N, C-alpha and C positions, 0 to 999 in steps of 0.2 A: 233340294234342287242344286245347291252349290256343289255337292259331291258329284253329281252327274256331269256338271260343266267341267269340274276338275278332271274327272275321268276321261272325258272327251279330249280335253287339252293334252293330258298325258298320253293318251292313245295316239294323238297326232305326232307326238314326239317319239313314239315307239316304246313307251314305258308302260308296263302293266304289272301290277302287284295283285295276283289273283285273289287272295282272301279278302282284300280290302277294296277291290275294284267293283263298283256297282254294275258296270257293263258286263263284266265277267259273271257276276251273280245272275243278271238277267239272261245271259246266254246259257247258263247252266239250267235255269228254270225252263227256258225255251226248249233246250235239248231233251230234258226230262219229259216235257209235255209232248213233243214229237214222238219220242220213243213210246210213250203210253198210248197216244192216239193212233199211231201208224205201226203197231206191232203186227207183222204178217201172221203170226200164229193166232192172235186174237181175231183178226179179220177172217182167217180161214175157218175158225170155229163159228163165227157169226154166219158165215156162208152155209156151213153145215146145218146150223140151227134154222136158218131161213128155209133151206130145202126140206128139212123135216116138218116144219110148220106147214109148208105147202102140201107135202105128201099126206099129212094127217088132216088136212082140210081146215086148219086153224086160220089160214089167210087165203085170200083169193089169188088167182093167177096174176092179176094186175099188180097187186101188192108185192107178190113174189118177184115179178120182173123188175119192179121199181127198186126194191131193196137190193136185189142181185146186181143191178146196174150200178147203184151207189157203192156197194161193197167191192165190185170189180174196179171201179174208179179209185177207191181208197186203197185197194191192194196194189194197183199200178203206182200210186204215189208212194206207198210204203216201200216197194221194190226200188223205186228211183232214189228215195232217201237212203236206203240201205247201201246202194251202190255209189252214192255221192258222199264224199268225206267232207262234212261241213266243219270239221275241226281244224282244217288247214287255214292258216292265216297268211295273208299276203303282206309282205314287208315292203311297203312302197318307199320308205326312207332309207332302206339299206342298213338299219340299225339292228344288231343281233341282240335280241332280248333273252334268248335261251329259256323261253317259257316251256314248261313241261305240260303238254296237253295230253290228257288220257283219252 
């Protein structure tokens, strides 16, 4: 817990040391999770699979429509995340930290 408080305090001052910064680590985990959850290719594959399941009679029309609606919503979010650069940081204090964000 003290490390997170230290990280928050250092972030307020505009200082970030990426390998040792707990918030940086949590951001990396979050970014990886979003990339995994909202991969447009995986969502498109799931939509194709859903269509095939419906065409072969494995699922009902209601299930197909419900899954398709959820997958379309997820694809919309994935495209929005793809177009949004979440890696940009806002420097409110005007301190140049020169962090290299990949």
